[in-house]
N, C-alpha and C positions, 0 to 999 in steps of 0.2 A: 200303508204297510208295504207297498211295493218298493222295490229297490234292488240293488245288487249287494249280496252278502257273501263274503269270501272267507273261507277258513272256519274252523270250529268255533272260535270265540265270537265271530260275527253272527253265525247261525244260532248259537246258544243265546246270544243277546237278542236276536229276533224273537225267539220263543219266550225269552224273559219279558220282552215288551208285550207280547200277546197275553201272557199271564197277568202282567201288571195292569194293563188296560181293561182286562175282563175280571179283575178282582179275584184271580186264581181259578176262574171257572172254565177257561178254555180247555177243550178236550179234542183230541184227534183220534178217531177210530179207523183202523185199517180194515177195509172191507175185502180187498183182494189185491194180489200182487202178480204181475206178469213180468218175466225177466229172462234175459239171456246174458252172455258175457259182456255185451256192449251197451245194453239199454235196459231200463226197468220202468214199469208203469205201475203206480199205486193208486187204487181207487179208495177214497176216504170219505168219511162223514165227520164234519167239524162242528162242534157245538160250543156254546158259551152264553154268558149273560153280561150285559153292559148297559148302564144308564137306562134301564127299563126295557131294553131290546133283547130279543132272543135270537141266537144264531143257530140255524140248522142248514148247513151248506155242504153240498156234495162237491167234491173236487177230484181232479185228476192230477197226479204228480208224475212228471216225466224226468227220469234220471238218465244222464249219459255217463257211462262208466269208463274209466281209463286206469289200468293197473290196479283193478279191484277197489278203486276209490271213485267217489263222485267227482266228475269233471265239470258237470253243469246240471242244474236243476231248474225246471220250469213248473209253475203251478197254474192250473186252469180252474177257475171257480165260477159258481153261479153268481147271479147279481146280489144275492143275500150277503156275500162277503163284503163288497164295497159299502153297501147300506149299513151294515153292522159297525164297521170300523170308522166310518165318517161321522 
């Protein structure tokens, strides 16, 4: 699932892929948001079902903002993320 995704279409395609591979069960719950004009950090819980596996993954999403738009995004996940999608 790792890779570079640019623009709305590629990001929406990424989420579509998550939904497809999880049979529509993928969920992302926002636990907290910390932000200013230049950066944002989102703490999340990600859940899903796939091929008899269950995902419960805490993640940190780091956003770099420019002109009120996302210029760069990085996600940091627990090991459960890689195990679930492989």
